[in-house]
Structure formats: C-alpha cells, structure tokens
N, CA, C and O atoms as a Tripos MOL2 file, in Angstrom:
@<TRIPOS>MOLECULE
protein
  296   295    74     0     0
PROTEIN
NO_CHARGES

@<TRIPOS>ATOM
      1 N           0.8070   -1.2050    0.0000 N.3       1 MET1
      2 CA          0.0000    0.0000    0.0000 C.3       1 MET1
      3 C           0.8470    1.2640    0.0000 C.2       1 MET1
      4 O           0.3080    2.3630   -0.1370 O.2       1 MET1
      5 N           2.1390    1.1340    0.1490 N.am      2 LEU2
      6 CA          2.9960    2.3090    0.1890 C.3       2 LEU2
      7 C           2.9340    3.1220   -1.0900 C.2       2 LEU2
      8 O           3.2650    4.3080   -1.0850 O.2       2 LEU2
      9 N           2.5180    2.5070   -2.1780 N.am      3 ASP3
     10 CA          2.4560    3.2330   -3.4320 C.3       3 ASP3
     11 C           1.1000    3.9060   -3.6570 C.2       3 ASP3
     12 O           0.8430    4.4210   -4.7450 O.2       3 ASP3
     13 N           0.2330    3.9080   -2.6460 N.am      4 MET4
     14 CA         -1.0720    4.5520   -2.7850 C.3       4 MET4
     15 C          -0.9100    6.0700   -2.8590 C.2       4 MET4
     16 O          -0.0920    6.6560   -2.1490 O.2       4 MET4
     17 N          -1.6830    6.6780   -3.7080 N.am      5 LEU5
     18 CA         -1.7390    8.1310   -3.7860 C.3       5 LEU5
     19 C          -2.5810    8.6510   -2.6220 C.2       5 LEU5
     20 O          -3.3840    7.9010   -2.0670 O.2       5 LEU5
     21 N          -2.4160    9.9050   -2.2450 N.am      6 PRO6
     22 CA         -3.2370   10.4600   -1.1710 C.3       6 PRO6
     23 C          -4.7360   10.2930   -1.4130 C.2       6 PRO6
     24 O          -5.4900    9.9950   -0.4860 O.2       6 PRO6
     25 N          -5.1620   10.4850   -2.6530 N.am      7 THR7
     26 CA         -6.5810   10.3230   -2.9820 C.3       7 THR7
     27 C          -7.0510    8.8950   -2.7090 C.2       7 THR7
     28 O          -8.1690    8.6820   -2.2410 O.2       7 THR7
     29 N          -6.2020    7.9330   -3.0000 N.am      8 GLU8
     30 CA         -6.5450    6.5320   -2.7480 C.3       8 GLU8
     31 C          -6.6200    6.2480   -1.2470 C.2       8 GLU8
     32 O          -7.4850    5.4970   -0.7970 O.2       8 GLU8
     33 N          -5.7230    6.8430   -0.4870 N.am      9 ARG9
     34 CA         -5.7670    6.6680    0.9740 C.3       9 ARG9
     35 C          -7.0410    7.2600    1.5540 C.2       9 ARG9
     36 O          -7.6850    6.6500    2.4080 O.2       9 ARG9
     37 N          -7.4030    8.4470    1.0880 N.am     10 ILE10
     38 CA         -8.6300    9.0980    1.5560 C.3      10 ILE10
     39 C          -9.8390    8.2380    1.2040 C.2      10 ILE10
     40 O         -10.7360    8.0560    2.0270 O.2      10 ILE10
     41 N          -9.8620    7.7120   -0.0150 N.am     11 GLY11
     42 CA        -10.9620    6.8320   -0.4240 C.3      11 GLY11
     43 C         -11.0350    5.5890    0.4320 C.2      11 GLY11
     44 O         -12.1240    5.1650    0.8180 O.2      11 GLY11
     45 N          -9.8900    4.9990    0.7330 N.am     12 ARG12
     46 CA         -9.8480    3.7820    1.5650 C.3      12 ARG12
     47 C         -10.3510    4.0710    2.9760 C.2      12 ARG12
     48 O         -11.1350    3.2970    3.5260 O.2      12 ARG12
     49 N          -9.9070    5.1760    3.5610 N.am     13 ALA13
     50 CA        -10.3670    5.5410    4.9010 C.3      13 ALA13
     51 C         -11.8760    5.7670    4.9120 C.2      13 ALA13
     52 O         -12.5700    5.3130    5.8220 O.2      13 ALA13
     53 N         -12.3770    6.4670    3.9040 N.am     14 THR14
     54 CA        -13.8120    6.7260    3.8110 C.3      14 THR14
     55 C         -14.5780    5.4200    3.6750 C.2      14 THR14
     56 O         -15.6120    5.2340    4.3160 O.2      14 THR14
     57 N         -14.0780    4.5210    2.8490 N.am     15 TRP15
     58 CA        -14.7270    3.2310    2.6500 C.3      15 TRP15
     59 C         -14.7910    2.4310    3.9580 C.2      15 TRP15
     60 O         -15.8400    1.8870    4.3020 O.2      15 TRP15
     61 N         -13.6870    2.3610    4.6740 N.am     16 LEU16
     62 CA        -13.6560    1.6080    5.9310 C.3      16 LEU16
     63 C         -14.6720    2.1640    6.9260 C.2      16 LEU16
     64 O         -15.3900    1.4060    7.5780 O.2      16 LEU16
     65 N         -14.7280    3.4800    7.0400 N.am     17 LEU17
     66 CA        -15.6690    4.0970    7.9780 C.3      17 LEU17
     67 C         -17.1130    3.9620    7.4910 C.2      17 LEU17
     68 O         -18.0260    3.7900    8.2990 O.2      17 LEU17
     69 N         -17.3200    4.0380    6.1840 N.am     18 ALA18
     70 CA        -18.6760    3.9120    5.6270 C.3      18 ALA18
     71 C         -19.2460    2.5140    5.8420 C.2      18 ALA18
     72 O         -20.4630    2.3280    5.8070 O.2      18 ALA18
     73 N         -18.3840    1.5400    6.0610 N.am     19 GLN19
     74 CA        -18.8440    0.1690    6.3090 C.3      19 GLN19
     75 C         -19.3280   -0.0170    7.7410 C.2      19 GLN19
     76 O         -19.7220   -1.1160    8.1320 O.2      19 GLN19
     77 N         -19.2980    1.0610    8.5210 N.am     20 GLY20
     78 CA        -19.7930    0.9980    9.8840 C.3      20 GLY20
     79 C         -18.7240    0.7690   10.9330 C.2      20 GLY20
     80 O         -19.0310    0.5900   12.1110 O.2      20 GLY20
     81 N         -17.4720    0.7750   10.5110 N.am     21 ARG21
     82 CA        -16.3800    0.5730   11.4640 C.3      21 ARG21
     83 C         -16.1550    1.8210   12.2970 C.2      21 ARG21
     84 O         -16.3340    2.9400   11.8160 O.2      21 ARG21
     85 N         -15.7670    1.6280   13.5270 N.am     22 SER22
     86 CA        -15.2450    2.6880   14.3770 C.3      22 SER22
     87 C         -13.7550    2.4310   14.4740 C.2      22 SER22
     88 O         -13.3270    1.3090   14.7450 O.2      22 SER22
     89 N         -12.9660    3.4670   14.2530 N.am     23 MET23
     90 CA        -11.5170    3.2800   14.1990 C.3      23 MET23
     91 C         -10.8100    4.3620   14.9950 C.2      23 MET23
     92 O         -11.2380    5.5150   15.0190 O.2      23 MET23
     93 N          -9.7270    3.9760   15.6410 N.am     24 THR24
     94 CA         -8.8770    4.9500   16.2880 C.3      24 THR24
     95 C          -7.9570    5.5770   15.2390 C.2      24 THR24
     96 O          -7.8230    5.0690   14.1260 O.2      24 THR24
     97 N          -7.3370    6.6740   15.6120 N.am     25 VAL25
     98 CA         -6.3710    7.3130   14.7160 C.3      25 VAL25
     99 C          -5.2550    6.3220   14.3920 C.2      25 VAL25
    100 O          -4.8120    6.2350   13.2460 O.2      25 VAL25
    101 N          -4.8070    5.5830   15.3890 N.am     26 ARG26
    102 CA         -3.7300    4.5990   15.1830 C.3      26 ARG26
    103 C          -4.1630    3.5270   14.1780 C.2      26 ARG26
    104 O          -3.3710    3.1460   13.3160 O.2      26 ARG26
    105 N          -5.3970    3.0360   14.2710 N.am     27 GLU27
    106 CA         -5.8820    2.0090   13.3400 C.3      27 GLU27
    107 C          -5.9280    2.5480   11.9130 C.2      27 GLU27
    108 O          -5.5580    1.8520   10.9680 O.2      27 GLU27
    109 N          -6.3820    3.7850   11.7650 N.am     28 VAL28
    110 CA         -6.4100    4.4030   10.4360 C.3      28 VAL28
    111 C          -4.9860    4.5350    9.9050 C.2      28 VAL28
    112 O          -4.7110    4.2100    8.7500 O.2      28 VAL28
    113 N          -4.0880    5.0130   10.7560 N.am     29 ALA29
    114 CA         -2.6920    5.1750   10.3500 C.3      29 ALA29
    115 C          -2.0940    3.8430    9.9200 C.2      29 ALA29
    116 O          -1.4320    3.7660    8.8840 O.2      29 ALA29
    117 N          -2.3190    2.8030   10.7000 N.am     30 ASP30
    118 CA         -1.7780    1.4870   10.3630 C.3      30 ASP30
    119 C          -2.3860    0.9400    9.0670 C.2      30 ASP30
    120 O          -1.6730    0.3680    8.2410 O.2      30 ASP30
    121 N          -3.6860    1.1130    8.8880 N.am     31 ALA31
    122 CA         -4.3630    0.5950    7.6940 C.3      31 ALA31
    123 C          -3.8720    1.2830    6.4250 C.2      31 ALA31
    124 O          -3.8290    0.6780    5.3540 O.2      31 ALA31
    125 N          -3.5020    2.5590    6.5600 N.am     32 LEU32
    126 CA         -3.1010    3.3340    5.3850 C.3      32 LEU32
    127 C          -1.6000    3.5360    5.2850 C.2      32 LEU32
    128 O          -1.1070    4.1650    4.3490 O.2      32 LEU32
    129 N          -0.8750    2.9960    6.2640 N.am     33 GLU33
    130 CA          0.5790    3.1290    6.3090 C.3      33 GLU33
    131 C           1.0240    4.5900    6.2570 C.2      33 GLU33
    132 O           1.8720    4.9780    5.4540 O.2      33 GLU33
    133 N           0.4150    5.3940    7.1540 N.am     34 ILE34
    134 CA          0.7810    6.7920    7.3290 C.3      34 ILE34
    135 C           1.0000    7.0300    8.8140 C.2      34 ILE34
    136 O           0.7710    6.1390    9.6330 O.2      34 ILE34
    137 N           1.4390    8.2200    9.1570 N.am     35 THR35
    138 CA          1.6710    8.5320   10.5630 C.3      35 THR35
    139 C           0.3480    8.8090   11.2640 C.2      35 THR35
    140 O          -0.6300    9.1750   10.6120 O.2      35 THR35
    141 N           0.3030    8.6400   12.5730 N.am     36 PRO36
    142 CA         -0.9030    9.0030   13.3160 C.3      36 PRO36
    143 C          -1.2610   10.4820   13.1380 C.2      36 PRO36
    144 O          -2.4370   10.8360   13.0640 O.2      36 PRO36
    145 N          -0.2520   11.3290   13.0710 N.am     37 ARG37
    146 CA         -0.5170   12.7540   12.8550 C.3      37 ARG37
    147 C          -1.2090   12.9790   11.5040 C.2      37 ARG37
    148 O          -2.1570   13.7580   11.4040 O.2      37 ARG37
    149 N          -0.7210   12.2870   10.4710 N.am     38 GLY38
    150 CA         -1.3490   12.3830    9.1560 C.3      38 GLY38
    151 C          -2.7550   11.8180    9.1480 C.2      38 GLY38
    152 O          -3.6430   12.3600    8.4910 O.2      38 GLY38
    153 N          -2.9600   10.7280    9.8760 N.am     39 ALA39
    154 CA         -4.2940   10.1130    9.9470 C.3      39 ALA39
    155 C          -5.2780   11.0420   10.6410 C.2      39 ALA39
    156 O          -6.4150   11.1930   10.1940 O.2      39 ALA39
    157 N          -4.8410   11.6680   11.7380 N.am     40 ARG40
    158 CA         -5.7290   12.6030   12.4460 C.3      40 ARG40
    159 C          -6.0900   13.7810   11.5450 C.2      40 ARG40
    160 O          -7.2530   14.1780   11.4700 O.2      40 ARG40
    161 N          -5.0990   14.3340   10.8680 N.am     41 ALA41
    162 CA         -5.3630   15.4560    9.9640 C.3      41 ALA41
    163 C          -6.3450   15.0560    8.8720 C.2      41 ALA41
    164 O          -7.2440   15.8230    8.5250 O.2      41 ALA41
    165 N          -6.1700   13.8480    8.3310 N.am     42 MET42
    166 CA         -7.0720   13.3590    7.2870 C.3      42 MET42
    167 C          -8.4950   13.2320    7.8190 C.2      42 MET42
    168 O          -9.4450   13.6680    7.1690 O.2      42 MET42
    169 N          -8.6420   12.6390    8.9960 N.am     43 LEU43
    170 CA         -9.9730   12.4560    9.5830 C.3      43 LEU43
    171 C         -10.6350   13.8000    9.8770 C.2      43 LEU43
    172 O         -11.8350   13.9660    9.6580 O.2      43 LEU43
    173 N          -9.8600   14.7490   10.3680 N.am     44 GLU44
    174 CA        -10.4210   16.0720   10.6430 C.3      44 GLU44
    175 C         -10.8800   16.7530    9.3580 C.2      44 GLU44
    176 O         -11.9350   17.3870    9.3300 O.2      44 GLU44
    177 N         -10.0880   16.6200    8.2960 N.am     45 ARG45
    178 CA        -10.4800   17.2090    7.0130 C.3      45 ARG45
    179 C         -11.7010   16.4940    6.4380 C.2      45 ARG45
    180 O         -12.6240   17.1330    5.9330 O.2      45 ARG45
    181 N         -11.6950   15.1720    6.5190 N.am     46 LEU46
    182 CA        -12.8400   14.4040    6.0140 C.3      46 LEU46
    183 C         -14.1250   14.7690    6.7450 C.2      46 LEU46
    184 O         -15.2040   14.7700    6.1520 O.2      46 LEU46
    185 N         -14.0080   15.0790    8.0360 N.am     47 SER47
    186 CA        -15.2060   15.3770    8.8220 C.3      47 SER47
    187 C         -15.8890   16.6600    8.3750 C.2      47 SER47
    188 O         -17.0180   16.9320    8.7820 O.2      47 SER47
    189 N         -15.2230   17.4500    7.5460 N.am     48 ARG48
    190 CA        -15.8500   18.6480    6.9890 C.3      48 ARG48
    191 C         -16.8750   18.3080    5.9210 C.2      48 ARG48
    192 O         -17.8190   19.0670    5.7010 O.2      48 ARG48
    193 N         -16.6960   17.1650    5.2490 N.am     49 VAL49
    194 CA        -17.5770   16.8160    4.1300 C.3      49 VAL49
    195 C         -18.2950   15.4880    4.3130 C.2      49 VAL49
    196 O         -19.2570   15.2020    3.6010 O.2      49 VAL49
    197 N         -17.8420   14.6810    5.2530 N.am     50 VAL50
    198 CA        -18.4740   13.4010    5.5880 C.3      50 VAL50
    199 C         -18.8580   13.4960    7.0630 C.2      50 VAL50
    200 O         -18.0440   13.9390    7.8730 O.2      50 VAL50
    201 N         -20.0660   13.0960    7.4310 N.am     51 PRO51
    202 CA        -20.4790   13.2470    8.8300 C.3      51 PRO51
    203 C         -19.7350   12.2970    9.7770 C.2      51 PRO51
    204 O         -20.3050   11.3190   10.2610 O.2      51 PRO51
    205 N         -18.4580   12.5970   10.0340 N.am     52 LEU52
    206 CA        -17.6460   11.8020   10.9500 C.3      52 LEU52
    207 C         -17.6220   12.4650   12.3110 C.2      52 LEU52
    208 O         -17.6740   13.6900   12.4190 O.2      52 LEU52
    209 N         -17.5450   11.6520   13.3420 N.am     53 VAL53
    210 CA        -17.4140   12.1670   14.6970 C.3      53 VAL53
    211 C         -16.3060   11.4080   15.4140 C.2      53 VAL53
    212 O         -16.0570   10.2310   15.1530 O.2      53 VAL53
    213 N         -15.6560   12.1120   16.3170 N.am     54 ASP54
    214 CA        -14.6650   11.5180   17.2070 C.3      54 ASP54
    215 C         -15.4060   11.2070   18.4890 C.2      54 ASP54
    216 O         -15.6890   12.1010   19.2850 O.2      54 ASP54
    217 N         -15.7160    9.9530   18.6850 N.am     55 ASP55
    218 CA        -16.5150    9.5060   19.8210 C.3      55 ASP55
    219 C         -15.5890    8.8790   20.8620 C.2      55 ASP55
    220 O         -15.4570    7.6570   20.9360 O.2      55 ASP55
    221 N         -14.9520    9.7320   21.6640 N.am     56 GLY56
    222 CA        -14.0520    9.2370   22.6920 C.3      56 GLY56
    223 C         -12.8260    8.5290   22.1590 C.2      56 GLY56
    224 O         -12.3760    7.5400   22.7390 O.2      56 GLY56
    225 N         -12.2820    9.0240   21.0620 N.am     57 GLY57
    226 CA        -11.0950    8.4140   20.4740 C.3      57 GLY57
    227 C         -11.3960    7.4280   19.3650 C.2      57 GLY57
    228 O         -10.4790    6.9620   18.6880 O.2      57 GLY57
    229 N         -12.6500    7.1040   19.1670 N.am     58 LEU58
    230 CA        -13.0740    6.2370   18.0600 C.3      58 LEU58
    231 C         -13.7940    7.0910   17.0280 C.2      58 LEU58
    232 O         -14.8220    7.7040   17.3150 O.2      58 LEU58
    233 N         -13.2430    7.1210   15.8340 N.am     59 TRP59
    234 CA        -13.8770    7.8560   14.7480 C.3      59 TRP59
    235 C         -14.8980    6.9570   14.0710 C.2      59 TRP59
    236 O         -14.6380    5.7810   13.8170 O.2      59 TRP59
    237 N         -16.0590    7.5250   13.7830 N.am     60 ARG60
    238 CA        -17.1330    6.7720   13.1260 C.3      60 ARG60
    239 C         -18.0170    7.7330   12.3430 C.2      60 ARG60
    240 O         -17.9560    8.9490   12.5220 O.2      60 ARG60
    241 N         -18.8360    7.1590   11.4720 N.am     61 VAL61
    242 CA        -19.8170    7.9590   10.7490 C.3      61 VAL61
    243 C         -20.9470    8.2770   11.7170 C.2      61 VAL61
    244 O         -21.4620    7.3880   12.3960 O.2      61 VAL61
    245 N         -21.3290    9.5440   11.7780 N.am     62 ALA62
    246 CA        -22.4100    9.9760   12.6650 C.3      62 ALA62
    247 C         -23.7290    9.3680   12.2180 C.2      62 ALA62
    248 O         -23.9230    9.0840   11.0360 O.2      62 ALA62
    249 N         -24.6200    9.1740   13.1560 N.am     63 SER63
    250 CA        -25.9260    8.6060   12.8120 C.3      63 SER63
    251 C         -26.7680    9.5890   12.0160 C.2      63 SER63
    252 O         -27.6430    9.1850   11.2500 O.2      63 SER63
    253 N         -26.5050   10.8940   12.1960 N.am     64 GLU64
    254 CA        -27.2050   11.9240   11.4290 C.3      64 GLU64
    255 C         -26.1810   12.9410   10.9360 C.2      64 GLU64
    256 O         -25.1810   13.2080   11.6020 O.2      64 GLU64
    257 N         -26.4440   13.4970    9.7720 N.am     65 GLU65
    258 CA        -25.5340   14.5020    9.2330 C.3      65 GLU65
    259 C         -25.6410   15.7760   10.0520 C.2      65 GLU65
    260 O         -26.7370   16.2130   10.4040 O.2      65 GLU65
    261 N         -24.4710   16.3780   10.3560 N.am     66 ARG66
    262 CA        -24.4430   17.6270   11.1110 C.3      66 ARG66
    263 C         -24.5200   18.8050   10.1660 C.2      66 ARG66
    264 O         -24.1600   18.7090    8.9930 O.2      66 ARG66
    265 N         -24.9920   19.9100   10.6940 N.am     67 THR67
    266 CA        -25.0150   21.1520    9.9230 C.3      67 THR67
    267 C         -24.3270   22.2290   10.7450 C.2      67 THR67
    268 O         -24.0300   22.0280   11.9230 O.2      67 THR67
    269 N         -24.0740   23.3800   10.1190 N.am     68 ALA68
    270 CA        -23.4280   24.4790   10.8270 C.3      68 ALA68
    271 C         -24.2260   24.8960   12.0520 C.2      68 ALA68
    272 O         -23.6420   25.2780   13.0660 O.2      68 ALA68
    273 N         -25.5470   24.8280   11.9770 N.am     69 SER69
    274 CA        -26.3820   25.2270   13.1250 C.3      69 SER69
    275 C         -26.2920   24.2190   14.2710 C.2      69 SER69
    276 O         -26.6880   24.5300   15.3930 O.2      69 SER69
    277 N         -25.7790   23.0190   14.0070 N.am     70 ASP70
    278 CA        -25.5980   22.0020   15.0590 C.3      70 ASP70
    279 C         -24.2800   22.1780   15.7840 C.2      70 ASP70
    280 O         -23.9540   21.3960   16.6780 O.2      70 ASP70
    281 N         -23.5160   23.1970   15.4100 N.am     71 GLY71
    282 CA        -22.2400   23.4180   16.0540 C.3      71 GLY71
    283 C         -21.0740   22.7670   15.3510 C.2      71 GLY71
    284 O         -20.0150   22.5860   15.9520 O.2      71 GLY71
    285 N         -21.2420   22.4150   14.1090 N.am     72 GLU72
    286 CA        -20.1490   21.8210   13.3310 C.3      72 GLU72
    287 C         -19.0030   22.8180   13.2510 C.2      72 GLU72
    288 O         -19.2200   24.0060   13.0120 O.2      72 GLU72
    289 N         -17.8120   22.3430   13.4470 N.am     73 VAL73
    290 CA        -16.6480   23.2040   13.3670 C.3      73 VAL73
    291 C         -16.3400   23.4870   11.9080 C.2      73 VAL73
    292 O         -16.2160   22.5680   11.0980 O.2      73 VAL73
    293 N         -16.2200   24.7420   11.5860 N.am     74 ALA74
    294 CA        -15.9440   25.1050   10.1950 C.3      74 ALA74
    295 C         -14.4710   25.1650    9.9200 C.2      74 ALA74
    296 O         -14.0650   25.4570    8.7950 O.2      74 ALA74
@<TRIPOS>BOND
     1     1     2 1
     2     2     3 1
     3     3     4 2
     4     3     5 am
     5     5     6 1
     6     6     7 1
     7     7     8 2
     8     7     9 am
     9     9    10 1
    10    10    11 1
    11    11    12 2
    12    11    13 am
    13    13    14 1
    14    14    15 1
    15    15    16 2
    16    15    17 am
    17    17    18 1
    18    18    19 1
    19    19    20 2
    20    19    21 am
    21    21    22 1
    22    22    23 1
    23    23    24 2
    24    23    25 am
    25    25    26 1
    26    26    27 1
    27    27    28 2
    28    27    29 am
    29    29    30 1
    30    30    31 1
    31    31    32 2
    32    31    33 am
    33    33    34 1
    34    34    35 1
    35    35    36 2
    36    35    37 am
    37    37    38 1
    38    38    39 1
    39    39    40 2
    40    39    41 am
    41    41    42 1
    42    42    43 1
    43    43    44 2
    44    43    45 am
    45    45    46 1
    46    46    47 1
    47    47    48 2
    48    47    49 am
    49    49    50 1
    50    50    51 1
    51    51    52 2
    52    51    53 am
    53    53    54 1
    54    54    55 1
    55    55    56 2
    56    55    57 am
    57    57    58 1
    58    58    59 1
    59    59    60 2
    60    59    61 am
    61    61    62 1
    62    62    63 1
    63    63    64 2
    64    63    65 am
    65    65    66 1
    66    66    67 1
    67    67    68 2
    68    67    69 am
    69    69    70 1
    70    70    71 1
    71    71    72 2
    72    71    73 am
    73    73    74 1
    74    74    75 1
    75    75    76 2
    76    75    77 am
    77    77    78 1
    78    78    79 1
    79    79    80 2
    80    79    81 am
    81    81    82 1
    82    82    83 1
    83    83    84 2
    84    83    85 am
    85    85    86 1
    86    86    87 1
    87    87    88 2
    88    87    89 am
    89    89    90 1
    90    90    91 1
    91    91    92 2
    92    91    93 am
    93    93    94 1
    94    94    95 1
    95    95    96 2
    96    95    97 am
    97    97    98 1
    98    98    99 1
    99    99   100 2
   100    99   101 am
   101   101   102 1
   102   102   103 1
   103   103   104 2
   104   103   105 am
   105   105   106 1
   106   106   107 1
   107   107   108 2
   108   107   109 am
   109   109   110 1
   110   110   111 1
   111   111   112 2
   112   111   113 am
   113   113   114 1
   114   114   115 1
   115   115   116 2
   116   115   117 am
   117   117   118 1
   118   118   119 1
   119   119   120 2
   120   119   121 am
   121   121   122 1
   122   122   123 1
   123   123   124 2
   124   123   125 am
   125   125   126 1
   126   126   127 1
   127   127   128 2
   128   127   129 am
   129   129   130 1
   130   130   131 1
   131   131   132 2
   132   131   133 am
   133   133   134 1
   134   134   135 1
   135   135   136 2
   136   135   137 am
   137   137   138 1
   138   138   139 1
   139   139   140 2
   140   139   141 am
   141   141   142 1
   142   142   143 1
   143   143   144 2
   144   143   145 am
   145   145   146 1
   146   146   147 1
   147   147   148 2
   148   147   149 am
   149   149   150 1
   150   150   151 1
   151   151   152 2
   152   151   153 am
   153   153   154 1
   154   154   155 1
   155   155   156 2
   156   155   157 am
   157   157   158 1
   158   158   159 1
   159   159   160 2
   160   159   161 am
   161   161   162 1
   162   162   163 1
   163   163   164 2
   164   163   165 am
   165   165   166 1
   166   166   167 1
   167   167   168 2
   168   167   169 am
   169   169   170 1
   170   170   171 1
   171   171   172 2
   172   171   173 am
   173   173   174 1
   174   174   175 1
   175   175   176 2
   176   175   177 am
   177   177   178 1
   178   178   179 1
   179   179   180 2
   180   179   181 am
   181   181   182 1
   182   182   183 1
   183   183   184 2
   184   183   185 am
   185   185   186 1
   186   186   187 1
   187   187   188 2
   188   187   189 am
   189   189   190 1
   190   190   191 1
   191   191   192 2
   192   191   193 am
   193   193   194 1
   194   194   195 1
   195   195   196 2
   196   195   197 am
   197   197   198 1
   198   198   199 1
   199   199   200 2
   200   199   201 am
   201   201   202 1
   202   202   203 1
   203   203   204 2
   204   203   205 am
   205   205   206 1
   206   206   207 1
   207   207   208 2
   208   207   209 am
   209   209   210 1
   210   210   211 1
   211   211   212 2
   212   211   213 am
   213   213   214 1
   214   214   215 1
   215   215   216 2
   216   215   217 am
   217   217   218 1
   218   218   219 1
   219   219   220 2
   220   219   221 am
   221   221   222 1
   222   222   223 1
   223   223   224 2
   224   223   225 am
   225   225   226 1
   226   226   227 1
   227   227   228 2
   228   227   229 am
   229   229   230 1
   230   230   231 1
   231   231   232 2
   232   231   233 am
   233   233   234 1
   234   234   235 1
   235   235   236 2
   236   235   237 am
   237   237   238 1
   238   238   239 1
   239   239   240 2
   240   239   241 am
   241   241   242 1
   242   242   243 1
   243   243   244 2
   244   243   245 am
   245   245   246 1
   246   246   247 1
   247   247   248 2
   248   247   249 am
   249   249   250 1
   250   250   251 1
   251   251   252 2
   252   251   253 am
   253   253   254 1
   254   254   255 1
   255   255   256 2
   256   255   257 am
   257   257   258 1
   258   258   259 1
   259   259   260 2
   260   259   261 am
   261   261   262 1
   262   262   263 1
   263   263   264 2
   264   263   265 am
   265   265   266 1
   266   266   267 1
   267   267   268 2
   268   267   269 am
   269   269   270 1
   270   270   271 1
   271   271   272 2
   272   271   273 am
   273   273   274 1
   274   274   275 1
   275   275   276 2
   276   275   277 am
   277   277   278 1
   278   278   279 1
   279   279   280 2
   280   279   281 am
   281   281   282 1
   282   282   283 1
   283   283   284 2
   284   283   285 am
   285   285   286 1
   286   286   287 1
   287   287   288 2
   288   287   289 am
   289   289   290 1
   290   290   291 1
   291   291   292 2
   292   291   293 am
   293   293   294 1
   294   294   295 1
   295   295   296 2
@<TRIPOS>SUBSTRUCTURE
     1 MET1         2 RESIDUE 1 A MET
     2 LEU2         6 RESIDUE 1 A LEU
     3 ASP3        10 RESIDUE 1 A ASP
     4 MET4        14 RESIDUE 1 A MET
     5 LEU5        18 RESIDUE 1 A LEU
     6 PRO6        22 RESIDUE 1 A PRO
     7 THR7        26 RESIDUE 1 A THR
     8 GLU8        30 RESIDUE 1 A GLU
     9 ARG9        34 RESIDUE 1 A ARG
    10 ILE10       38 RESIDUE 1 A ILE
    11 GLY11       42 RESIDUE 1 A GLY
    12 ARG12       46 RESIDUE 1 A ARG
    13 ALA13       50 RESIDUE 1 A ALA
    14 THR14       54 RESIDUE 1 A THR
    15 TRP15       58 RESIDUE 1 A TRP
    16 LEU16       62 RESIDUE 1 A LEU
    17 LEU17       66 RESIDUE 1 A LEU
    18 ALA18       70 RESIDUE 1 A ALA
    19 GLN19       74 RESIDUE 1 A GLN
    20 GLY20       78 RESIDUE 1 A GLY
    21 ARG21       82 RESIDUE 1 A ARG
    22 SER22       86 RESIDUE 1 A SER
    23 MET23       90 RESIDUE 1 A MET
    24 THR24       94 RESIDUE 1 A THR
    25 VAL25       98 RESIDUE 1 A VAL
    26 ARG26      102 RESIDUE 1 A ARG
    27 GLU27      106 RESIDUE 1 A GLU
    28 VAL28      110 RESIDUE 1 A VAL
    29 ALA29      114 RESIDUE 1 A ALA
    30 ASP30      118 RESIDUE 1 A ASP
    31 ALA31      122 RESIDUE 1 A ALA
    32 LEU32      126 RESIDUE 1 A LEU
    33 GLU33      130 RESIDUE 1 A GLU
    34 ILE34      134 RESIDUE 1 A ILE
    35 THR35      138 RESIDUE 1 A THR
    36 PRO36      142 RESIDUE 1 A PRO
    37 ARG37      146 RESIDUE 1 A ARG
    38 GLY38      150 RESIDUE 1 A GLY
    39 ALA39      154 RESIDUE 1 A ALA
    40 ARG40      158 RESIDUE 1 A ARG
    41 ALA41      162 RESIDUE 1 A ALA
    42 MET42      166 RESIDUE 1 A MET
    43 LEU43      170 RESIDUE 1 A LEU
    44 GLU44      174 RESIDUE 1 A GLU
    45 ARG45      178 RESIDUE 1 A ARG
    46 LEU46      182 RESIDUE 1 A LEU
    47 SER47      186 RESIDUE 1 A SER
    48 ARG48      190 RESIDUE 1 A ARG
    49 VAL49      194 RESIDUE 1 A VAL
    50 VAL50      198 RESIDUE 1 A VAL
    51 PRO51      202 RESIDUE 1 A PRO
    52 LEU52      206 RESIDUE 1 A LEU
    53 VAL53      210 RESIDUE 1 A VAL
    54 ASP54      214 RESIDUE 1 A ASP
    55 ASP55      218 RESIDUE 1 A ASP
    56 GLY56      222 RESIDUE 1 A GLY
    57 GLY57      226 RESIDUE 1 A GLY
    58 LEU58      230 RESIDUE 1 A LEU
    59 TRP59      234 RESIDUE 1 A TRP
    60 ARG60      238 RESIDUE 1 A ARG
    61 VAL61      242 RESIDUE 1 A VAL
    62 ALA62      246 RESIDUE 1 A ALA
    63 SER63      250 RESIDUE 1 A SER
    64 GLU64      254 RESIDUE 1 A GLU
    65 GLU65      258 RESIDUE 1 A GLU
    66 ARG66      262 RESIDUE 1 A ARG
    67 THR67      266 RESIDUE 1 A THR
    68 ALA68      270 RESIDUE 1 A ALA
    69 SER69      274 RESIDUE 1 A SER
    70 ASP70      278 RESIDUE 1 A ASP
    71 GLY71      282 RESIDUE 1 A GLY
    72 GLU72      286 RESIDUE 1 A GLU
    73 VAL73      290 RESIDUE 1 A VAL
    74 ALA74      294 RESIDUE 1 A ALA
C-alpha cells in the first residue's frame, strides 16, 4: 500500500468508515501506512464533508448529518 496516492488513501479511509467501522487514529494510520498525525489530519479534514465524529477516540460515521447550526466546526 505504500504506493497509494493520497486520494486513494482518503478513499480507503472513507470506505472503511462507511462500512460501519469505528476506528482509532492509530488504526487508520496502520491501515493506510501513514503517521498518526497524518491520519488525524485526514480524519479532521474528512469530517468537513463526511459526517464523521470523534466519539471518545473512536472515529465513526455519525448517525445523522451535522449542519453548521448544530455546532459543526468550520
């Protein structure tokens, strides 16, 4: 997987989470062969366009999509 492009890594992370998995930053980093810092940054960026939440250290797809009026961080 080391030859994956960033777009492919983002797609893979989105796919894993869309399947209903809850993942830690470390699990995402290990699955994509990137650093935990890079995985956290990716998850934070993804959460702007995909309804992801950090639920006590486990990232998952939110049960409902958030909006700016719900307090979503812009």
